[in-house]
C-alpha positions as CSV (number, residue, x, y, z in Angstrom):
1,M,15.1,-61.6,-44.2
2,I,13.0,-60.8,-47.4
3,V,10.3,-58.2,-46.6
4,L,7.3,-58.0,-48.9
5,A,5.2,-54.9,-49.3
6,G,2.3,-53.9,-51.5
7,A,-1.3,-52.7,-51.5
8,S,-4.1,-55.2,-50.6
9,A,-4.5,-58.0,-53.1
10,S,-1.1,-57.1,-54.9
11,G,-0.2,-60.8,-54.7
12,K,2.5,-60.5,-52.0
13,T,1.0,-63.5,-49.9
14,E,0.9,-65.6,-53.0
15,I,4.5,-64.7,-54.0
16,A,5.5,-65.4,-50.3
17,K,3.8,-68.9,-50.5
18,K,5.7,-69.7,-53.6
19,L,9.1,-68.6,-51.8
20,Y,8.3,-71.2,-49.1
21,Q,7.4,-74.0,-51.5
22,A,10.0,-73.6,-54.1
23,Y,13.1,-72.3,-52.1
24,G,12.6,-73.3,-48.6
25,Y,12.2,-69.9,-47.0
26,T,10.0,-69.9,-43.9
27,K,7.3,-67.5,-42.9
28,C,7.9,-64.7,-40.2
29,I,4.5,-64.9,-38.7
30,T,2.9,-61.5,-38.2
31,T,0.6,-60.9,-35.1
32,T,-3.0,-59.5,-35.3
33,T,-6.0,-58.7,-33.7
34,R,-8.3,-59.3,-36.8
35,N,-10.2,-62.5,-37.1
36,P,-9.0,-65.3,-39.2
37,R,-10.3,-65.5,-42.7
38,T,-11.6,-68.9,-44.0
39,N,-8.8,-71.5,-44.0
40,E,-6.1,-69.3,-41.9
41,V,-4.8,-71.1,-39.1
42,D,-3.5,-69.7,-35.8
43,G,0.1,-69.9,-35.5
44,K,0.5,-70.7,-39.4
45,D,-0.8,-67.8,-41.1
46,Y,-0.8,-65.2,-38.2
47,H,-0.9,-65.3,-34.5
48,F,-4.4,-64.1,-33.8
49,L,-4.6,-62.3,-30.5
50,T,-7.3,-60.5,-28.6
51,E,-6.7,-56.8,-28.2
52,D,-5.7,-57.1,-24.5
53,A,-3.1,-59.9,-25.2
54,F,-1.7,-57.8,-28.0
55,L,-1.5,-54.6,-26.1
56,K,0.1,-56.6,-23.3
57,L,3.0,-57.7,-25.7
58,M,3.3,-54.1,-27.0
59,N,3.9,-53.1,-23.2
60,E,6.7,-55.7,-22.9
61,H,8.4,-54.4,-26.0
62,A,7.9,-57.8,-27.9
63,F,7.5,-56.0,-31.4
64,Y,10.0,-54.6,-33.7
65,E,6.9,-52.6,-35.0
66,V,3.1,-52.2,-34.6
67,T,0.7,-50.7,-36.9
68,S,-3.0,-50.4,-37.4
69,Y,-4.8,-51.1,-40.5
70,N,-8.5,-51.5,-41.3
71,G,-9.3,-51.3,-37.6
72,Y,-7.0,-54.0,-36.3
73,H,-3.5,-54.0,-35.0
74,Y,-0.6,-55.9,-36.8
75,G,3.0,-56.3,-35.4
76,I,6.0,-58.1,-35.9
77,Q,7.3,-59.9,-32.9
78,K,11.0,-60.0,-32.5
79,K,10.9,-63.8,-31.8
80,D,9.4,-64.4,-35.3
81,V,12.1,-62.9,-37.4
82,N,14.8,-64.8,-39.0
83,V,17.3,-64.5,-41.9
84,D,15.8,-67.1,-44.0
85,G,12.4,-65.7,-43.3
86,V,9.9,-63.8,-45.5
87,V,7.5,-61.1,-43.8
88,I,4.7,-59.2,-45.2
89,V,4.2,-55.8,-43.9
90,D,3.0,-52.1,-44.6
91,P,5.3,-49.3,-45.2
92,N,5.6,-48.6,-41.5
93,G,6.7,-52.2,-40.8
94,A,9.1,-52.1,-43.6
95,N,10.7,-48.9,-42.4
96,A,10.9,-50.1,-38.8
97,L,12.6,-53.1,-39.9
98,I,15.0,-51.4,-42.2
99,E,16.0,-49.2,-39.3
100,Q,16.5,-51.7,-36.8
101,A,17.8,-54.6,-38.9
102,K,19.6,-52.5,-41.5
103,N,21.2,-54.6,-44.4
104,D,19.6,-57.9,-43.0
105,V,16.5,-56.7,-44.7
106,F,15.9,-57.3,-48.5
107,M,12.9,-55.0,-49.2
108,V,10.6,-56.1,-52.1
109,Y,7.8,-53.7,-53.3
110,V,5.0,-55.5,-55.1
111,E,2.8,-53.5,-57.3
112,T,-0.4,-54.3,-59.3
113,K,-2.9,-52.1,-61.0
114,E,-5.9,-51.0,-58.9
115,E,-8.5,-52.7,-61.3
116,E,-6.7,-56.0,-60.9
117,R,-6.4,-55.7,-57.2
118,K,-10.2,-54.9,-57.0
119,K,-11.0,-58.0,-59.0
120,R,-9.0,-60.2,-56.7
121,M,-10.4,-58.8,-53.4
122,I,-14.1,-59.3,-54.8
123,A,-13.1,-62.9,-55.9
124,R,-11.7,-63.7,-52.5
125,G,-15.1,-62.6,-50.8
126,D,-14.3,-59.2,-49.4
127,H,-17.2,-57.0,-48.7
128,P,-17.7,-54.4,-51.6
129,G,-17.6,-51.5,-49.2
130,A,-14.6,-52.5,-47.7
131,V,-12.8,-53.1,-51.2
132,Q,-13.6,-49.6,-52.0
133,E,-12.2,-48.3,-48.6
134,R,-9.0,-50.4,-48.8
135,L,-8.3,-49.2,-52.5
136,H,-8.9,-45.4,-51.4
137,H,-6.6,-46.0,-48.2
138,D,-3.9,-48.1,-50.1
139,A,-3.6,-45.3,-52.8
140,T,-2.0,-43.2,-50.3
141,L,-0.2,-45.7,-47.8
142,F,1.6,-47.7,-50.3
143,K,3.3,-45.0,-52.5
144,R,6.8,-45.8,-53.2
145,E,8.0,-42.8,-51.5
146,N,6.5,-44.0,-48.1
147,F,9.5,-46.5,-48.0
148,K,12.9,-45.5,-46.7
149,R,14.5,-48.2,-49.2
150,I,13.2,-50.4,-51.9
151,D,15.6,-53.2,-53.1
152,L,13.5,-54.8,-55.7
153,V,10.3,-53.8,-57.6
154,L,7.9,-56.5,-58.7
155,T,5.1,-55.8,-61.1
156,N,2.5,-58.6,-60.5
157,E,0.5,-58.6,-63.7
158,A,2.3,-60.2,-66.8
159,H,4.3,-62.8,-65.0
160,S,3.5,-66.1,-63.2
161,L,3.8,-66.3,-59.5
162,D,6.6,-68.8,-60.0
163,E,8.6,-66.3,-62.3
164,L,7.9,-63.4,-59.6
165,A,9.1,-65.8,-56.8
166,E,12.3,-66.8,-58.9
167,D,13.1,-63.1,-59.5
168,V,12.9,-62.5,-55.6
169,H,15.0,-65.6,-54.8
170,R,17.6,-64.7,-57.3
171,A,18.0,-61.0,-56.4
172,Y,17.9,-62.0,-52.7
173,Q,20.8,-64.5,-53.2
174,S,22.7,-61.6,-55.0
175,Y,22.1,-59.2,-52.1
176,L,23.3,-61.8,-49.5
177,K,26.6,-62.3,-51.3
178,F,27.0,-58.7,-51.9
179,H,26.4,-57.9,-48.1
180,Q,27.9,-61.1,-47.0
181,I,25.0,-62.0,-44.7
182,N,25.3,-65.5,-43.4
183,T,22.0,-67.7,-43.8
């Protein structure tokens, strides 16, 4: 499984979309208690749950990992993970998956300069106060040293999304051959 992590608006979601379109990977759908953004669809973009429903699944040990971010819960349900999948997580999620799934996880860290991320968040309609809060929060949370392992670092500034997705695909295929993981 490809695990993508990076600060808000680093481009990880757009890279994931290219991986689905160009290489046939599937989305490991994350579960959240936040409300859908415009054009997001329940069961496709996220599993959108109430706080109570999310907590019920937690009590049933249905998640690999659960985290809170920006006032909402996010979790990776065990039922949604697969070897040809791509999942987007924070460092806690990445580390939980690395601990539990070991070499079945290919960890990709997506980095983008703060000023570029700020422009992207404003362009997608995020509230200016929330943008500043997320930038401040992400500066600590998404430090490289917060990850137990990183297999590939992508800098999302000078390359197209197609090129970045191709880099991930090639590196992952090499990783699978090296670790002899069956897809």
